[in-house]
C-alpha positions as CSV (number, residue, x, y, z in Angstrom):
1,D,11.6,4.4,-3.1
2,R,10.6,7.3,-0.5
3,L,9.5,5.9,2.1
4,T,10.7,2.9,4.7
5,P,8.9,-0.3,5.1
6,R,7.1,0.2,8.4
7,E,6.0,3.9,5.8
8,R,4.6,1.5,3.0
9,E,2.9,-1.1,5.2
10,I,1.5,1.8,6.6
11,V,1.1,2.7,3.6
12,Q,-0.4,-0.2,2.2
13,L,-2.9,-0.3,5.5
14,V,-4.7,3.4,5.5
15,A,-4.8,2.4,1.8
16,E,-7.1,-0.7,2.4
17,G,-8.7,1.9,5.5
18,R,-7.9,0.8,8.2
19,T,-8.4,3.6,11.0
20,S,-4.9,4.9,12.9
21,K,-5.9,3.0,15.8
22,D,-6.7,-0.1,13.8
23,I,-3.0,0.5,12.8
24,A,-1.5,0.8,16.0
25,L,-3.5,-3.0,17.3
26,L,-3.1,-4.9,14.7
27,L,1.1,-3.2,14.3
28,G,1.5,-3.4,18.3
29,L,2.5,0.3,18.1
30,S,0.9,3.9,20.0
31,V,-1.9,5.5,17.7
32,K,0.5,9.0,18.2
33,T,3.2,6.3,16.6
34,V,1.6,5.7,13.9
35,D,0.3,9.3,13.5
36,A,3.6,10.2,13.1
37,H,4.0,8.2,10.2
38,R,1.0,8.9,8.8
39,A,2.1,13.1,8.5
40,N,5.9,11.4,7.1
41,I,4.7,9.8,4.5
42,M,2.3,12.6,3.2
43,R,4.9,15.1,4.1
44,K,7.6,12.2,2.1
45,L,5.6,12.7,-0.7
46,N,3.7,16.0,-0.3
47,L,0.2,14.6,-0.2
48,H,-2.4,16.6,1.7
49,S,-5.2,13.9,2.5
50,V,-6.1,10.1,2.9
51,S,-8.1,9.6,-0.6
52,E,-3.9,11.4,-2.0
53,V,-2.3,8.6,-0.2
54,V,-5.0,5.7,-1.8
55,L,-4.2,7.4,-4.8
56,Y,-0.8,6.8,-4.3
57,A,-0.9,3.4,-3.3
58,V,-2.7,2.3,-6.7
59,R,-0.2,4.2,-8.8
60,N,2.4,2.7,-7.3
61,Q,0.8,-1.2,-6.6
62,I,1.2,-0.9,-2.8
63,V,-2.9,-2.0,-2.9
64,Q,-4.5,-3.4,-5.1
65,V,-7.8,-2.0,-6.9
């Protein structure tokens, strides 16, 4: 897969509607680190919005609808 396990975890949390601050608190990271992961994910997958990240997560069975 193109994403690291941490990136997949963040995709899942984003798709569940979590904010960067929520994700940071949940995973024990800084908000800047979460934002960096999110930017890397979007760059790697050529996605341009959170809704595209959610669609990717659904299509790749990272989250259930």
